[in-house]
C-alpha positions as CSV (number, residue, x, y, z in Angstrom):
1,M,0.0,0.0,0.0
2,A,2.8,2.4,0.9
3,S,4.6,1.7,-2.4
4,L,1.5,2.4,-4.4
5,V,1.1,5.8,-2.7
6,L,4.8,6.5,-3.3
7,I,4.5,5.6,-7.0
8,C,1.4,7.7,-7.4
9,S,3.0,10.7,-5.7
10,L,6.1,10.5,-7.9
11,I,4.0,10.3,-11.1
12,S,1.8,13.2,-9.9
13,A,4.9,15.3,-9.1
14,A,6.4,14.5,-12.6
15,V,3.2,15.5,-14.3
16,L,2.8,18.7,-12.3
17,F,6.4,19.7,-13.0
18,Y,5.9,19.1,-16.7
19,V,2.7,21.1,-16.8
20,F,3.9,24.0,-14.7
21,R,7.5,24.1,-15.9
22,P,7.1,27.1,-18.2
23,L,5.6,29.1,-15.3
24,I,8.3,28.0,-12.9
25,I,11.3,28.7,-15.2
26,G,9.9,31.7,-17.0
27,R,11.2,33.5,-20.0
28,G,14.5,34.7,-18.4
29,G,15.4,31.4,-16.7
30,S,18.4,29.4,-17.8
31,F,16.3,26.4,-18.7
32,A,14.4,28.5,-21.2
33,M,17.5,29.9,-22.9
34,D,18.1,27.0,-25.2
35,W,18.4,27.3,-29.0
36,D,14.7,27.0,-29.6
37,A,13.9,29.8,-27.2
38,K,16.5,32.1,-28.8
39,S,15.2,31.2,-32.2
40,S,11.6,31.8,-31.1
41,A,12.5,35.2,-29.6
42,L,14.3,36.2,-32.8
43,K,11.3,35.2,-34.9
44,L,9.0,37.2,-32.6
45,L,11.3,40.2,-32.9
46,L,11.3,40.0,-36.7
47,R,7.5,39.7,-36.8
48,K,7.3,42.7,-34.5
49,K,9.6,44.7,-36.8
50,E,7.5,43.8,-39.8
51,T,4.3,44.8,-38.0
52,I,5.8,48.2,-37.0
53,Y,6.8,48.8,-40.7
54,E,3.3,47.9,-41.8
55,N,1.9,50.3,-39.2
56,I,4.2,53.1,-40.5
57,K,3.0,52.5,-44.1
58,D,-0.7,52.5,-42.9
59,L,0.0,55.7,-41.0
60,E,1.5,57.4,-44.1
61,F,-1.5,56.2,-46.2
62,E,-4.0,57.6,-43.7
63,Y,-2.1,60.9,-43.5
64,K,-2.1,61.2,-47.3
65,M,-5.8,60.5,-47.4
66,G,-6.3,63.4,-45.0
67,K,-7.5,61.3,-42.0
68,L,-4.8,62.6,-39.7
69,S,-3.6,66.0,-38.7
70,D,0.0,67.0,-39.1
71,E,0.5,66.9,-35.3
72,D,-1.0,63.4,-34.9
73,Y,0.9,62.1,-37.9
74,H,4.3,63.4,-36.7
75,R,3.7,62.2,-33.1
76,L,2.6,58.7,-34.2
77,H,5.4,58.5,-36.8
78,N,8.0,59.3,-34.2
79,E,6.6,56.8,-31.7
80,Y,6.7,54.1,-34.4
81,L,10.3,55.0,-35.3
82,Q,11.4,54.8,-31.7
83,E,9.7,51.5,-31.3
84,A,11.3,50.2,-34.5
85,Y,14.7,51.4,-33.3
86,G,14.3,49.5,-30.0
87,V,13.3,46.3,-31.8
88,M,16.2,46.6,-34.3
89,K,18.7,47.0,-31.3
90,K,17.3,43.9,-29.8
91,I,17.6,42.0,-33.1
92,E,21.2,43.1,-33.5
93,S,22.0,42.1,-29.9
94,V,21.2,38.4,-30.7
95,K,24.6,37.0,-31.5
96,P,24.9,34.1,-34.0
97,E,26.7,31.9,-31.4
98,T,23.7,32.0,-29.2
99,L,21.7,30.3,-31.9
100,E,24.2,27.5,-32.2
101,K,23.0,24.0,-31.4
102,P,25.6,21.9,-29.5
103,G,27.2,19.3,-31.8
104,Q,25.7,20.7,-35.0
105,P,26.9,23.3,-37.6
106,Q,26.4,27.0,-36.9
107,V,22.9,28.1,-37.7
108,V,22.7,31.2,-39.9
109,A,20.7,33.9,-38.2
110,V,18.6,34.7,-41.3
111,L,15.0,33.4,-40.8
112,K,12.5,33.1,-43.5
113,S,9.6,35.5,-43.2
114,G,7.4,33.6,-45.5
115,R,8.1,35.9,-48.5
116,K,9.9,34.9,-51.6
117,S,12.8,37.0,-52.9
118,K,12.2,38.9,-56.1
119,N,15.4,37.6,-57.8
């Protein structure tokens, strides 16, 4: 009877650890800083950069259509540019060696964005 309780307790602890591991470790923990996490973070930053650029294009379009005042346009444009600058600094801070998988060749830090080149 005691061994059955012990086995159930161990299985329950393992399942709970597996389920709550992302919450325990968090984004900044050393467990989460493996290659996949770095790659995911870089992909997220690249998507954010694309979104900011699209927002700037939309902003310029709305300004040209007369939907925004000069003051609003310049204020929003500067905010988007500052946000883009911050994202670009974060992207540049990701070093290629942090994307390296142990025992495998160096991974090139260029990720496909789903768009084909025009060449």
